[in-house]
C-alpha positions in Angstrom: 12.0 43.1 78.4 9.6 46.1 77.2 7.4 45.5 74.3 8.2 47.9 71.4 5.7 49.5 69.6 3.6 48.9 67.3 4.7 51.2 63.9 2.0 49.7 61.6 -0.7 52.3 64.4 1.3 55.8 64.1 -1.1 58.6 63.5 -1.3 61.6 62.5 2.6 63.0 61.0 4.3 60.4 62.1 2.5 58.0 59.2 3.3 60.9 56.8 6.7 61.3 57.0 7.3 57.4 57.2 5.0 57.6 53.2 7.1 60.3 52.4 10.5 58.8 53.2 9.6 55.5 51.6 8.5 57.5 48.3 11.3 59.0 48.3 13.2 55.5 47.8 12.0 55.0 44.8 14.0 57.6 42.4 16.8 56.7 44.3 17.2 53.3 43.5 16.3 54.1 39.3 19.7 56.5 40.1 21.8 54.4 42.3 21.7 51.5 39.3 21.7 53.7 36.2 25.2 55.3 38.2 26.3 52.2 38.6 25.3 50.9 34.9 27.1 54.1 34.0 30.2 53.7 36.2 30.6 49.6 34.9 30.1 51.3 31.1 32.9 54.0 31.4 35.7 51.2 32.8 34.5 47.7 30.2 33.9 50.3 26.9 30.7 48.8 26.6 28.5 52.3 26.0 25.5 52.7 27.0 24.6 48.7 27.0 25.3 49.0 30.5 23.1 51.8 31.1 20.1 50.5 29.7 20.4 47.8 31.2 21.3 48.6 34.8 18.3 51.3 34.1 15.7 49.6 33.9 16.8 47.4 36.7 16.5 50.0 38.8 13.2 50.7 37.2 11.5 47.0 37.8 13.0 46.7 41.0 10.9 49.7 41.8 8.3 49.4 40.4 7.9 46.7 43.0 8.6 48.9 46.0 6.1 51.2 44.4 3.8 47.9 44.5 4.6 47.4 47.7 3.8 50.4 49.3 0.0 50.4 47.8 -0.4 47.0 49.3 0.2 48.1 52.3 -1.4 52.1 52.1 -4.2 49.7 51.3 -4.0 47.2 54.2 -3.7 49.9 56.0 -6.9 51.9 54.8 -9.1 49.1 55.6 -10.2 48.9 52.1 -11.7 45.5 51.0 -9.7 45.4 48.2 -6.7 44.9 50.3 -8.2 42.3 52.4 -6.2 38.5 51.3 -8.4 36.3 48.7 
């Protein structure tokens, strides 16, 4: 059975493309949640509460995603702050 390449060891443009695709997902998370909240508001007539709630959920999800990306970048750069305590 062939071994899969270690994707954390990619260098150059492939690594940059990976980070760019992950970073571009962050605003999409907020937009999808806000759209779902807006759609639910239109159906249920609860304007603007579900839009606000879903937007806040999307913001929280995107911040968690961003935090995980920053930690992964920190670990891959080999800096001492990336070590677990």
